[in-house]
C-alpha positions, 0 to 999 in steps of 0.5 A: 180206700180209706173210709170212716164208718160213722154212726149218726150219734144221737141214735145211740148217744144222749149224754153230757158234753164231758162223756160224749167221746167215751160214749161214742168210743163204746159204740164201736164205730170210727166216729160221728156225724154229730147234731149237737142238740140231739146228742147232748142233754139239756138242749132242744133245738138248732136255735140253742146256743152253745157256749165255748166252754160247752163246745171245748168240753166236747172237744176235750172229751173227743181228744182222749179217745181215738174216735172223732166226730167228722161231720156236724149236722145242720139240717134245716130248710136251707132252700126256703127263700123266706128263711134266707136271713134266719138261715145265714145266721144259723148256718154261719153260727154252725160254721163257728161251732165246727171251727171250734170243735175241729170238725171239717164238714157241716152238712145239711139237706135242702128242705124239711117238708115235702114239696111239689115240683112247682115249689121245687122249681121256684126255689131253684134260684135261691138255692143257687144263691144261697149255697154259693154264700154259704160255700164262701162263709165255709171256705173262709174257716176251712170247712166244706159244706156237704149237701144231701140230695132228697127226691122232694126238696130243691136239690133232687138231681145230679143235674142241679148238683153240677150246677152247684159245682159250676158255682162252687168248684171248691169247698162243696161236696155232697152226701148220697142216700139211696133211701132219700131218692126212692118212693115207697111206691116204686123200690123196683131194681130198675128205679134203684139202679137208674138212681144209683147211676144218676149220681154215682157213676157221673163222672163229673159228680162222683169226685164230689160225693164225700159221704154216703148215708146208709139205712134200709126199710121194708114197705108196709102199705104206703109207709116204710119201717126201718130195718137192719142194713141188708134186710130191706128193700134197698139194693146193696149188691148193685150200690157196693161197686158203685161206692167203691169206684168213688175216688173221694169217699170219706164217710159212711154214715148209718142213720136210723141206728138201734143198739140191738142192730149196731154190730150187725150194721157194722159188719155189713158196712165193713163188708160193703167196703171190702 
């Protein structure tokens, strides 16, 4: 299995485009999931536009090192039908950025705020239609759209993933993140195992799991506090064989990293793949 170990780079890096490649290489990770406005200085949001010159400077900085930006993040309220035109425009622009940077995947979730089940059901049809449209636009540029499942967003089950794949058998993949699918009120082993099996043991879905996001946390009251990998409540012993059985896994991404945790987390992630 050839899996790149990535950092969500803005957790460790905020710099000028010309310095990005060198700074990324210094982290020790194989590469990055890149959110442009968070990793590069002098930008503040997804509505910021990046000039061809700045993107070319960023690509040149990466060409000088062995590490790569593998995933471009564009995390907006994809499943909201009221933002349909805005989202189509935004994601199309990010597909253009990815193409110019030589990044093959654009990743997103399907919501921003926690939604109740009624709203999730109401947005289901829109999720199907906008995903299909964006996959078509991504494929036109030779890209893959990666969707991440979250418990309280419109994409919150393996069943919905399979519906999306029925419409989009190519150009679509998924990112699995166990921490986004458990509630602080129930982190029991049984619940975690059920979630892992639902997604990662599903023979129809597992060939399309191209990435995993890794983080860990401890529960304090009704809140979660992030911690180094393997020191929290997530059952990585059960997750490991499921990850190793994924036939198309390409990227393992550490999120919510801290510089003081990075080397231990890198070691932990390498052992997950061993």
